[in-house]
Structure formats: structure tokens, C-alpha cells
N, C-alpha and C positions, 0 to 999 in steps of 0.2 A: 541442476534444476532443468527440468523440462522446458524447451522453448514454447510449447503449446500447452495452454491451460486446459483447453478442451471444452470451454463453455460457449454456448450458443448466444446466450443473451447476456446483456450487461446488468451489473449489480446495482441496485438502488441503495444498499447498505452493506458495509463490510466491517466486521469486528475482527481485528488482529491484535488483540491485547496481549502483552507479555510473551510474544512469540518471536518477534525480529530481534530482540536483544541477544539471542542465542546464535545468531549468524554474524559472519564477518561483514565489514561495511560494503564491499562490493555486492555480496549476495543480498543485503538488505536493500540496496538501491535497485538491483534487478527484480526482487520480489515486489517492492512497492511500486516500481514502474509498471509491472504487469497487472497489479491490482488496480492502479489508477487507469490504465488503459482500458480496463473491462468495467469501470465505474461510470454509470450515467452522469451527465453533466448535472450539477446542482445536488447531487446526492452525497452521502456521507461515509468517511472512513474513520473508524474509531481505533485509536492506539492506546496502549497502557501508558501510565504516568512516567515509567522509566525509559520509554522510547522516544526518539527524537527524529524530526525531519530536517533539523538544521544541517546545512551543507549539501543537501540533496536538491537535484535540479528536477522537481516534480511540478506539474501544472496543477496545483491545488491552491485553494483559498483556505487558509489556516485559521481556525477558531479555537480559542483555548477556554 
């Protein structure tokens, strides 16, 4: 995975549904960390029902 996402502005909303389940756990954490780092404070990250954030150290407020 490339270290630079190449986005200039932060995201207000990210849909990443049914994608991260195909990666191993370390890659999932790196991907989600990059998405969260580019997410505006107070905005939303949507994941699929089969994906989990359990055990990941991410600065998120989780709503189910």
C-alpha cells in the first residue's frame, strides 16, 4: 500500500463497505488508519456489517 493517499482535502464521509474483509489484519489497520487520518472531525466512516473495528487502535467514536 502506498504511504501517500494523495488527497489534499479531508473527507466528510467515507463508505468502505465490504472491502477490508479481503485484507489481512495489519493491512486493514493501516488502511483504516489512513482513512481516519483523512476524515474531518465529527464526520462519518461507514463499514459493512461483516467488518469490525474491534481490537484496532483508531481515534473513532463508534455508533452502531
